[in-house]
C-alpha positions, 0 to 999 in steps of 0.5 A: 033864462041866462046860464049864470040863473039856471046855475043858481036856481040848481045850486038852490035846489040841490042845496034844499034837497040836502038840508032837508034830508039833514032836518029829517036824518041829522037834525044836529048837524042841520041845527048847526048851519050858520046863518046867511053872510050879509050882503056887504060881506058877499059884495066885498069878498066879490072886490077882493077876488073878482066875479063869484060865481053864481053856485057860491052866490046862491049857498052864501045867500043861504048860510055863510059857509058849513064850517062851525066852532063845535067839535070837529067840522060838519063837512056835510059835502063829502067831508067838505065844508063850504068856505065861509066867505072870509075864509075863501077870501083868504084862501084865494089870496094867500094859497090860490094865487101862490100856486098860480103864480109858483105854475106861472099860470097867471090870474084865473076866474077860480073862486075856492068853494069847499075844504076839508079844514076851510081855516087851514085848508089842504084839501079844497076845490074851487069853481070857474066863475065862467063854467061852473066847473070844479077843479080840486087841489091835492097835496103839495099843491098839485090841482085838477084845473076845472076843464080836466075834471069834467064835474061842474060845482052844481053837479057834485052838489047834486050828486051828493044829494042823491047820495044822501037820498038813496043812501050808499052804493059801491065803495068809497066814503058813505053817508052815515049818521051817529048822534044825529050828526051826518059823517063820511067815512069809509065802512059801514055806518048807521043810514037812515033810509 
């Protein structure tokens, strides 16, 4: 089995755990997930951005992002949503390319993955297509490169799935459910075990 297939399969398995939890504990969040992106849309994104990481191919094959048009955002992944394909392309061309040019870094095999606001990304992450490592954009255009973060995108997803399954531990953001919707906030929340 290739590294790409392993990354693809691990992504699907982690997402299945997340979705299973949503179905049981946050059914309104689960019901709001959009359908899969059309294959032609994913292929057009690859033409625009270059080869896609298998993690995003897996996720977009299930859902065209986790953003939605209702009040607020779904923010299933620790207050982040998976970019819909079109928003990822826009972020890649209009934000990431500009940051790379400003820092004289040239083209990188980095594809935007998730953001707190996918239609106007300020805080977002990206996947290195070659390695699967996760990079982070932060305020004022500064970012943590994938080689610096030490995290992989699929490892991040697996960690979120584990936190949902076991419940909150330690300080910081905790998952909770309010009126059937998943929430991630600091402090205390109703958490269904």
